[in-house]
KELO-54660 format. One record per residue: residue in one letter; x, y, z of N, C-alpha, C, CB in turn. Coordinates in pm, whole numbers, padded with zeros to 5 digits, always signed. Atoms other than C-alpha are relative to their C-alpha. Glycine has a CB too. Layout:
% KELO-54660
AXYZXYZXYZXYZ ...
END
This chain:
% KELO-54660
M+00120-00076-00044+10412+07936+08949-00118-00066+00063-00049+00065-00107 V+00095+00079+00054+10136+07788+09098-00168+00063+00030+00030-00148+00067 F+00128-00082+00016+09778+07866+09001-00106-00051+00088-00054-00002-00145 I+00155+00032-00086+09478+07875+09277-00101-00038-00060-00064+00106+00065 G+00131+00035+00048+09207+07675+09195-00092-00029+00109+00006-00113-00089 A+00095+00049-00124+08866+07683+09347-00057-00139+00040-00113+00066-00014 H+00048+00154-00044+08784+07325+09336+00133-00082-00116-00222-00045-00053 A-00132+00129-00026+09121+07117+09349-00013-00145-00015+00049-00004+00146 P-00012+00137-00025+09119+06760+09337-00036-00077+00150+00133-00020-00034 R-00027-00048-00158+08967+06678+09672+00125-00145+00045-00197-00002+00123 E-00061+00063-00118+09248+06525+09914-00020-00107+00076-00001+00064+00072 T+00046+00112-00118+09164+06182+10078+00070-00088+00092-00066-00088-00051 K-00128+00070-00073+09488+06000+10179+00070+00104+00078+00112-00068-00107 D-00093-00105-00098+09701+06098+10508+00109-00148-00041-00066+00055+00225 G-00136+00030+00002+10055+06065+10527+00100+00069+00050+00032-00013-00100 E-00126-00073-00007+10362+06141+10623+00073+00127-00139+00096-00132+00016 D-00115-00130+00080+10542+06472+10482+00138-00027-00046+00037+00122+00103 G-00146+00070+00064+10869+06337+10297+00081+00098-00036-00012-00093-00133 Q-00066-00187+00078+11129+06575+10131-00052+00005-00112+00184+00038-00042 H+00047-00008+00115+10953+06510+09833-00152+00061-00032+00017-00121-00040 V+00139-00001+00008+10632+06691+09804-00079-00042-00166-00033+00154+00051 S+00092+00007+00146+10405+06613+09485-00086+00061-00065-00061-00074-00012 P+00092-00098+00067+10236+06818+09252-00115+00000+00078-00034-00031-00146 L+00165-00035-00065+09900+06792+09383+00000+00044+00200-00119-00196-00028 E-00048-00036-00167+10052+06787+09754+00063+00170+00007+00157-00132+00059 S-00079-00116-00044+10216+07126+09659-00107+00145-00008+00144+00012-00110 R+00089-00081+00039+09919+07285+09505-00113+00044+00130-00060-00070-00122 T+00076+00002-00094+09708+07234+09796+00070+00054+00110-00051-00117+00017 R-00053-00075-00180+09945+07349+10079-00017+00169-00056+00242-00049+00073 S+00044-00088+00023+09934+07665+09856-00101+00088-00036+00036-00003-00021 R+00160-00035-00030+09560+07663+09866-00006+00058+00139-00105-00141-00006 V+00010-00010-00128+09569+07660+10201+00058+00083+00089+00020-00086+00033 L-00065-00158-00052+09822+07926+10260-00120+00139-00091+00228+00017-00086 H+00090-00102+00051+09605+08117+10029-00149+00058+00088-00040-00066-00135 M+00159-00010-00106+09244+08075+10206+00061+00058+00113-00093-00169+00055 V-00029-00081-00187+09445+08149+10600+00061+00126-00049+00145-00097+00141 S-00059-00085+00039+09606+08429+10392-00144+00132-00001+00083-00056-00138 A+00139-00021+00068+09227+08530+10271-00055+00033+00124-00079-00128-00085 D+00082+00027-00108+09001+08445+10586+00061+00005+00093-00061-00102+00004 G-00004+00005-00171+09203+08431+10894+00001+00100+00082+00105-00056+00050 P-00018+00105-00074+09191+08407+11139-00095-00116-00046-00016+00039+00137 I+00114+00101+00125+09026+08065+11003+00052-00182+00101+00098+00011-00277 S+00017+00147-00058+08995+07710+11210+00022-00095-00125-00162-00027+00072 A-00026+00108+00070+09078+07392+11047-00061-00066-00055+00041-00059+00037 A+00109+00021+00078+08753+07272+11003-00075+00072-00103-00066-00018+00067 E+00048-00097+00165+08667+07550+10786+00101-00005-00063-00040+00173-00004 L-00092+00010+00128+08970+07498+10569-00003-00128-00046+00146+00038+00021 G+00069+00151+00070+08839+07158+10528-00110+00020-00086-00062-00107+00111 R+00115-00010+00098+08475+07288+10444+00072+00094-00117-00152+00074+00076 H+00009-00087+00115+08576+07570+10220+00130-00099-00115+00050+00195+00058 L-00072+00095+00144+08864+07334+10000-00038-00118+00019+00171-00015-00020 D+00011+00116-00043+08706+07023+10063+00097-00096+00002-00082-00038-00048 L-00154+00052-00022+09009+06861+10212-00074-00146+00171+00161+00212+00073 T+00009+00060-00049+08981+06596+10474+00061+00077+00127+00028-00100-00057 P-00071-00100-00172+09067+06696+10893+00149-00075-00061-00080-00079+00249 A-00150-00007+00005+09350+06471+10768+00102+00029-00052+00031-00054+00003 A-00006-00104+00080+09427+06666+10501+00048+00147+00056-00124+00003-00052 V-00008-00135-00056+09423+06960+10639+00061-00014+00123-00131+00071+00015 R-00120+00021-00150+09640+06863+10970+00111+00029-00045+00027-00156+00075 R-00126+00053+00032+09865+06768+10763+00109+00100-00072-00028-00117-00085 H-00006-00098+00096+09920+07068+10511+00028+00124+00135-00159+00009-00115 L-00004-00147-00064+09845+07354+10824+00188-00077+00108-00220+00057+00140 D-00195+00054-00052+10195+07120+11038+00103+00011-00105+00026-00186+00041 A-00093-00017+00071+10375+07151+10714+00059+00133+00022-00036-00026-00118 L-00044-00184-00019+10320+07557+10728+00059+00055+00090-00098+00092+00012 V-00020-00039-00145+10352+07595+11074+00149-00031+00043-00107-00082+00097 E-00125+00029+00009+10674+07417+11057+00140+00105-00090-00024-00131-00056 Q-00068-00030+00104+10783+07583+10775-00004+00177+00039-00073-00065-00150 G-00040-00117+00025+10733+07946+10956-00100+00050-00083+00127+00006-00049 A+00124-00088+00099+10473+08047+10704-00168+00040+00104-00056-00144-00169 V+00133-00032-00090+10135+08047+10940-00002-00051+00166-00131-00081-00078 V-00003-00015-00211+10112+08065+11337-00154+00004+00069+00084+00196+00067 P+00105-00037-00072+09845+07993+11532-00052+00091+00097-00016-00066+00031 H+00039-00162-00019+09625+08280+11652-00082-00022+00124-00098+00086-00138 E+00056-00013-00156+09511+08327+12024-00085+00087+00030+00092+00028+00095 P+00041-00115+00003+09243+08552+12025+00022+00078+00136-00127-00008-00041 T-00003-00018-00077+09226+08818+12258-00089+00138+00027+00110-00023+00018 G+00136-00130-00026+08956+09064+12445-00121-00116-00007-00023+00160-00164 G+00111+00030+00068+08613+08929+12388-00080-00096+00124+00040-00078-00152 R+00040+00083-00046+08436+08687+12612-00021-00201-00042-00085+00077+00013 R+00018+00139+00052+08458+08292+12503-00130-00086+00075+00146-00079+00026 G+00093+00103-00044+08162+08036+12490+00092-00089+00109-00060-00091-00136 R-00080+00148-00124+08230+07696+12701+00044-00074-00079-00099-00112+00110 G-00083+00134+00039+08471+07423+12629+00085+00108-00067-00077-00149-00104 R-00133-00066+00015+08794+07523+12473-00045+00026-00163+00160-00105+00042 P+00011-00081+00160+08761+07742+12121+00074-00080-00053+00054+00162-00032 A-00026+00051+00096+08832+07577+11805+00183+00113-00004-00148+00011-00124 R-00203-00088+00066+09251+07671+11693+00000+00071-00116+00149-00126-00059 A-00040-00090+00107+09275+07935+11466+00152+00003-00039-00042+00136+00040 Y-00119-00019-00022+09562+08018+11285-00016+00112-00136+00106-00141+00006 V-00010-00121+00086+09682+08339+11063+00138-00030-00099+00016+00150+00103 V-00106-00047+00062+09944+08398+10784+00098+00046+00072-00029+00080-00077 S-00072-00104-00106+10299+08529+10977+00071+00074-00122+00121-00075+00139 D-00044-00135+00110+10547+08787+10793+00059-00115-00102+00147+00150+00070 A-00066+00082+00076+10711+08474+10643-00065-00045-00095+00047-00089+00056 G+00139+00062+00076+10401+08347+10473-00029+00126-00073-00147-00057+00108 H+00070-00074+00095+10288+08660+10340+00183+00061-00088-00134+00146+00099 N-00108+00020+00103+10644+08679+10164-00012-00051-00115+00086-00064+00038 A+00002+00079+00107+10632+08382+10043-00086+00043-00110-00033-00119+00039 L+00081-00051+00112+10292+08490+09872+00058+00141-00089-00142+00033+00068 E-00021-00062+00126+10444+08771+09689+00071-00075-00065+00052+00119-00002 A-00091+00045+00089+10702+08601+09553-00099-00116-00058+00151-00046+00069 D+00071+00000+00077+10411+08435+09447-00072+00066-00116-00031-00020+00046 Y+00062-00094+00086+10244+08703+09306+00089+00051-00118-00046+00112+00083 D-00078-00045+00032+10597+08788+09171-00023-00077-00186+00120-00021+00111 S-00013+00150+00077+10635+08437+08957-00116+00046-00115-00052-00171+00116 L+00070-00042+00035+10281+08532+08841+00017+00071-00122-00033+00039+00079 A+00020-00134+00085+10346+08840+08703+00073+00005-00108+00030+00122+00067 V-00108-00027+00069+10676+08774+08536-00090-00126-00164+00185-00057+00115 E+00075+00074+00092+10423+08459+08329-00062+00061-00069-00072-00079+00039 V+00067-00035+00056+10195+08692+08239+00050+00077-00076-00076+00024+00049 L-00058-00079+00073+10436+08942+08100+00059-00093-00117+00096+00081+00081 R-00099+00086+00066+10642+08653+07924-00131-00009-00155+00053-00183+00117 Y+00142+00012+00123+10271+08559+07744+00033+00142-00111-00209+00032+00105 L+00022-00081+00085+10235+08902+07627+00103+00029-00063-00052+00088+00039 Q-00119+00005+00090+10600+08961+07500-00031-00099-00108+00132-00040+00078 E+00009+00093+00116+10534+08642+07326-00103-00004-00076+00012-00117+00032 H+00115-00030+00062+10213+08741+07209-00028+00080-00063-00067+00006+00047 A+00020-00179+00018+10215+09128+07166+00098+00022-00065+00001+00106+00129 G-00128-00029-00026+10578+09150+07147+00069+00039+00079+00029+00044-00047 P-00095-00046-00100+10846+09336+07336-00078+00117+00036+00154+00027-00048 A+00032-00133+00028+10676+09710+07219-00121-00005+00106-00033+00039-00167 A+00088-00046-00111+10375+09604+07468-00033-00069+00104-00106+00031-00037 V-00054-00040-00180+10548+09533+07763+00025+00126+00015+00145-00067+00061 G-00069-00165+00017+10703+09843+07727-00119+00083+00009+00086+00040-00163 D+00095-00113+00002+10343+10033+07657-00044-00037+00135-00119+00009-00123 F+00104+00035-00141+10203+09827+08015+00097+00055+00078-00051-00178+00052 A-00096-00075-00118+10544+09948+08223-00023+00148-00014+00176-00029-00018 R-00002-00171+00011+10474+10317+08082-00091+00003+00065-00014+00090-00132 S+00132-00040-00010+10128+10281+08158-00039-00016+00127-00084-00062-00084 R+00003+00022-00141+10158+10127+08491+00113+00125+00079+00051-00176+00026 V-00045-00063-00155+10437+10398+08608-00101+00127-00005+00197+00058+00020 G+00052-00157+00074+10245+10697+08406-00129+00013+00124-00080-00012-00223 A+00117-00018-00100+09944+10621+08694+00103+00057+00107-00101-00154+00047 L-00080-00048-00146+10231+10676+08974+00040+00162+00010+00160-00090+00014 E-00032-00104+00098+10350+11001+08733-00114+00084+00055-00001-00041-00171 E+00084-00067-00026+10041+11120+08781-00081+00063+00137-00049-00051-00060 R+00003-00023-00097+09987+11094+09107+00093+00088+00059-00011-00088+00038 Y-00122-00056-00051+10320+11251+09232-00042+00178-00082+00173-00111-00066 A+00039-00165+00055+10214+11558+08942+00013+00104+00092-00151+00021-00044 A+00079-00135-00054+10050+11809+09147+00151+00042+00129-00214-00052+00099 R-00072-00074-00155+10296+11778+09501+00112+00025-00081+00038-00106+00171 L-00163-00002+00052+10630+11780+09268-00063+00186-00065+00069-00181-00171 A+00048-00189+00004+10443+12135+09134-00002+00056+00086-00124+00054-00034 A+00012-00092-00057+10419+12254+09395+00109+00016+00066-00096+00004+00057 A-00106-00004-00056+10739+12231+09558+00092+00145-00100+00060-00168-00002 G-00103-00088+00007+10879+12478+09305+00049-00044-00188+00131-00036+00149 D-00088+00056+00153+11115+12469+08966+00098-00046+00046+00053+00103-00120 D-00131+00012-00039+11425+12381+09149+00023-00129-00040+00030+00026+00142 P-00001+00165-00022+11514+12051+09086+00038-00081+00113+00077-00054-00084 A-00033+00015-00158+11678+12016+09424-00115-00044+00107+00049+00142+00051 A+00133-00022-00076+11335+12090+09622-00107-00110-00068-00059+00172-00019 R+00100+00130+00019+11121+11878+09364+00103-00132+00020-00083-00003-00177 T-00028+00108-00045+11363+11609+09423-00014-00054+00140+00097-00007-00034 E+00027+00049-00109+11324+11610+09787-00163-00003+00022+00077+00074+00096 A+00113+00014+00016+10905+11619+09743+00015-00096-00101-00073+00111-00018 L-00002+00132+00070+10973+11282+09516+00064-00054+00102+00068-00019-00144 V-00022+00091-00049+11163+11152+09777-00118-00032+00136+00140+00018+00021 E+00131+00001-00159+10885+11187+10051-00156-00082-00114-00066+00275+00090 A+00097+00037+00076+10608+11081+09786+00047-00121+00004-00025+00064-00123 L-00048+00196+00073+10816+10725+09658+00075-00086+00207+00261+00026-00215 S+00004+00082-00117+10893+10672+10101-00130-00027-00038+00033+00057+00149 E+00130+00028-00020+10542+10722+10177-00092-00125-00110-00057+00144-00009 D+00063+00104+00073+10445+10461+09879+00130-00132+00067-00009+00043-00205 G-00067+00102-00033+10750+10236+10041+00101-00080-00109-00097-00075+00049 F-00146+00050+00104+11053+10276+09783+00100-00009+00107+00066+00129-00137 A-00123-00068-00070+11245+10364+10076+00102+00095-00031+00066-00077+00028 A-00117-00095+00051+11409+10687+09907+00073+00078+00090-00047+00096-00091 T-00041-00092-00033+11648+10908+09992+00079+00097-00090+00048-00036+00087 A-00058-00094+00153+11873+11195+09852+00095+00078+00111-00149+00135-00122 R-00042-00077-00032+12167+11377+09900+00077+00052-00089+00033-00020+00088 P-00057-00036+00122+12365+11621+09711+00154-00042-00024-00015+00144-00011 V-00162+00066+00105+12699+11524+09493+00034+00077-00117-00017-00168-00081 G-00067-00085+00133+12928+11695+09269+00092+00014+00043-00045+00129-00059 A-00136-00122-00057+13216+11912+09262+00042+00043-00142+00170-00079+00106 G-00068-00009+00120+13371+12118+08971-00099+00101-00009+00023-00123-00108 G+00110-00057+00085+13153+12238+08713-00165-00079+00015+00062-00017-00163 L+00183+00086-00015+12815+11973+08793+00024-00010+00109-00062-00161-00074 T+00028+00050-00129+12661+11914+09085-00145-00041+00001+00031+00102+00108 G+00086+00050-00029+12360+11714+09195-00085-00038+00068+00010-00026-00014 V+00078+00051-00139+12128+11507+09419+00012-00170-00085-00213+00092+00045 Q-00011+00200+00053+12225+11096+09410-00142-00086+00074+00197-00106+00101 L+00126+00046-00071+11828+10999+09486+00039-00145-00038-00163+00063-00056 C+00024+00187-00021+11851+10592+09583-00142-00034+00054+00117-00077+00133 Q+00143+00100-00055+11532+10382+09668+00040-00142-00006-00152+00012-00107 G-00010+00145-00045+11599+10087+09855-00055-00107+00004+00012-00010+00075 H+00150+00121+00044+11274+09901+09762-00024+00003-00118-00157+00027+00059 C+00068-00062+00094+11137+09858+09461-00090-00198-00009+00122+00098-00159 P+00117+00060+00027+10814+09685+09408-00024-00119-00118-00077+00107-00025 V-00006+00097+00071+10876+09488+09105+00141+00009-00059-00110-00003-00089 Q-00169+00012-00008+11253+09425+09148-00047-00125-00085+00109-00022+00177 H-00013+00145+00076+11180+09042+09029-00118+00026-00156-00073-00161+00139 V+00080-00005+00124+10939+09171+08753+00156+00103-00104-00202+00108+00040 A-00088-00107+00088+11218+09446+08607+00122-00094+00032+00012+00190+00056 T-00107+00071+00005+11499+09173+08658-00029-00012-00142+00019-00123+00094 E+00022+00040+00134+11351+09031+08313-00031+00084-00073-00078-00083-00019 F+00075-00150+00042+11201+09359+08206+00026+00066+00014-00084+00050+00020 P-00020-00064-00043+11422+09600+08199-00116+00125-00013+00111-00004-00027 A+00069-00054+00051+11155+09808+08017-00100+00068+00142-00051-00092-00111 F+00065-00076-00071+11003+09864+08368+00068+00122+00053-00047-00070+00089 C-00153-00070-00054+11357+10013+08489-00025+00161-00090+00187-00120-00074 E-00021-00095+00124+11359+10260+08157-00109+00049+00018+00026-00049-00146 A+00107-00113-00052+10974+10397+08208-00012+00094+00119-00105-00058+00016 E+00007-00063-00083+11047+10496+08532+00108+00102+00014-00018-00073+00083 T-00134-00105+00068+11366+10709+08449-00097+00091-00062+00130-00077-00136 D+00035-00106+00120+11205+10902+08168-00075+00039+00152-00101-00046-00188 A+00123-00014-00145+10889+10913+08493+00078+00142+00057+00004-00175+00160 F-00042-00091-00095+11151+11095+08677+00006+00134-00058+00125-00038+00055 S-00028-00045+00129+11299+11300+08420-00158+00157-00027-00009-00182-00125 R+00134-00058+00044+10940+11462+08336-00055+00076+00139-00113-00131-00060 L+00093-00081-00117+10841+11523+08691+00068+00087+00076-00067-00089+00105 L-00084-00028-00011+11152+11643+08774+00088+00130-00020+00013-00070-00032 G+00015-00141+00095+11193+11873+08488+00195+00024-00064-00074+00180+00142 V-00129+00032+00029+11539+11756+08429+00062-00115-00111+00038-00029+00118 H-00035+00170+00069+11726+11437+08246+00127-00048+00108+00078+00002-00213 V-00041+00052-00097+11791+11237+08499+00111-00106-00065-00116-00051+00082 Q-00069+00128+00091+12069+10914+08459-00003-00144+00121+00208+00052-00055 R+00066+00148-00107+11952+10566+08626+00199-00056+00003-00177-00180-00134 L-00179+00091-00014+12371+10468+08743-00048-00175+00032+00132+00080+00199 A-00003+00117-00042+12236+10167+08911-00109-00094+00076+00090+00013+00060 T+00165+00092-00061+11909+09895+09014+00010-00091+00025-00116-00031-00072 L-00008+00114-00074+11841+09673+09215-00071-00128-00087-00071+00031+00141 A+00007+00071+00062+11718+09508+08952+00081-00070-00115-00070+00031-00009 G-00142+00050+00017+12054+09467+08832+00108-00067+00039+00039+00051-00007 G-00097+00061-00067+12194+09296+09081+00049+00109+00094+00105-00060-00092 H-00047-00073-00161+12287+09618+09321-00101-00040+00129-00009+00193-00010 H+00139-00013-00144+12152+09715+09650-00074+00074-00016+00024+00041+00145 V+00110-00153-00016+11997+09984+09568-00002+00070-00126+00057+00128+00120 C+00044-00025+00127+11834+10162+09300+00069+00171+00013-00192-00031-00026 T-00069-00144-00064+12077+10534+09245-00026+00040-00151+00195+00010+00081 T+00027-00126+00092+11967+10836+09036+00077+00108-00030-00093+00059+00038 F-00055-00121-00028+12174+11116+08946-00085+00136-00057+00139-00010-00058 V+00069-00091+00067+11992+11436+08951+00034+00100-00032-00079+00024+00036 P-00131-00102+00017+12194+11746+08758-00155+00128+00112+00077+00059-00260 T+00038-00110-00068+12075+12072+08994+00080+00096-00019-00014-00016+00122 G-00036-00112+00028+12311+12279+08828+00145-00019-00037-00031+00090+00101 G-00116+00070+00102+12651+12344+08649+00026+00008-00077+00016-00080-00032 I+00026+00065+00129+12692+12194+08389-00051-00041-00062+00021-00045-00027 G+00094+00067+00085+12394+12169+08195-00077-00059+00141+00073-00121-00127 S+00095+00088-00029+12092+12021+08352-00057-00084-00094-00086+00056+00052 R+00008+00073+00009+12089+11818+08098+00124-00056-00103-00113+00001-00004 P-00084+00054+00025+12407+11622+08049-00023-00107-00134+00035-00041+00118 R-00022+00080+00182+12512+11480+07684+00033-00117+00010+00124+00055-00110 K-00120+00146-00025+12740+11200+07848-00045-00076+00148+00207+00068+00027 T+00066+00103-00137+12692+10924+08105+00114-00009+00073-00062-00173-00033 T-00103+00012-00082+12995+10990+08237-00031-00018+00152+00078+00109-00023 Q+00064+00048-00157+12978+10908+08627+00022+00151+00078+00113-00158+00098 P-00046-00164-00019+12972+11306+08813+00072-00059+00092-00108+00141+00046 S-00052+00054-00109+13204+11304+09093-00097+00032+00069+00125+00034+00045 G+00071-00007-00125+13095+11221+09425-00094-00076-00006-00044+00118+00039 V+00146+00061-00001+12789+11030+09315+00098-00150+00014-00133+00034-00169 D-00065+00117-00041+12865+10697+09480-00143-00114-00013+00079+00025+00171 P+00114+00126-00001+12635+10392+09345-00021-00118+00072-00001-00057-00102 E-00080+00120-00145+12727+10190+09610-00124+00036+00164+00258+00092+00062 A+00067-00039-00160+12558+10415+09886-00165+00003-00025+00061+00184+00068 A+00114+00068+00000+12238+10292+09969-00030+00111+00165+00016-00208-00004 P+00092+00009-00132+11982+10388+10275+00033-00130+00078-00166-00001-00040 P-00029+00134-00145+12063+10213+10610-00077-00140-00017-00073+00063+00176 R+00073+00197+00019+11787+09970+10546+00015-00053-00104-00163-00038+00006 S+00020+00100+00097+11851+09820+10285+00125-00061+00030-00027+00043-00151 S-00117+00058-00019+12047+09537+10290+00109-00101-00170-00061-00105+00134 T-00018+00101+00161+12056+09420+09878+00146-00032-00015-00047+00096-00167 T-00105+00000+00052+12344+09323+09741-00025+00082-00146+00048-00141-00001 D+00008-00114+00104+12493+09572+09473+00139-00005-00059-00038+00154+00064 T-00151-00001+00105+12767+09625+09165-00086+00164-00066+00034-00198-00167 L+00007-00151+00050+12817+09970+08962-00059-00018-00151+00168+00084+00001 T-00049-00016+00168+12656+09970+08579-00107+00148+00018-00060-00170-00158 H+00045-00107+00099+12571+10251+08386-00141-00059-00107+00151+00040-00103 V+00047-00018+00127+12272+10349+08163+00024+00027-00083-00052+00037-00017 K+00014-00053+00152+12209+10446+07818-00089+00162+00006-00104-00137-00104 E+00104-00057-00078+12108+10795+07845-00089+00053-00118+00053+00116+00109 G+00116-00073+00058+11734+10911+07672-00005+00097-00018-00089+00000+00040 S+00066-00122-00084+11516+11143+07627-00034+00056+00066-00039+00030+00011 S+00046-00017-00096+11405+11337+07844-00169+00023+00034+00075+00081+00025 
END
């Protein structure tokens, strides 16, 4: 993880980028990318002034970021231009935004490791429940308006999750004495964090149980290496509060929304209290 400082050492030497990038080069390039993200479209001259870099250093880092596809030149549209050729400006590309998100994910993991080391695992669990609790509070009124039927509440939850970018879908499953809904989430904003700290998945599962009014079973997670998060929501038949984690007939933990492409395998999670 690279921490972005406001006053890194001034870089004065020009040179060609090789296969090896020094820690200073890496930090400086990350600072350039973050400033283009925050202030773009921004010119090389403006970057040099803000970051205290020489023109040669700015050009070197911008050229490297453009070659990597993280930054692209910005062509202004509309409006009148002044005399002469305008200074070339830069903006962050989609790939660059993905790189920044990975950077923030790494920071979040480091913070949670520190919290776990100095305050204990329970503190991480408390933080996870607090974070999910905010989402639960936002969804509560919407699901309450859907009525008492777990299937209807699940549909309302799917809509709310999808609006928040979770790429959620639901389909009826089950046979014989147990029926329900299979809730799938094709995207998880904390997947990288939850891979190391499963308390986030557990907190979300508990929140779903409270929101839906039934005890749900989490069958698969993106954080666990699956291509989708899968949750079984019982809607009728043999209890809305199953005592076993036996996979209901018709449930396919490998099923995913068409837009999800993450690799998946099946696991079961232990059932807790609702």
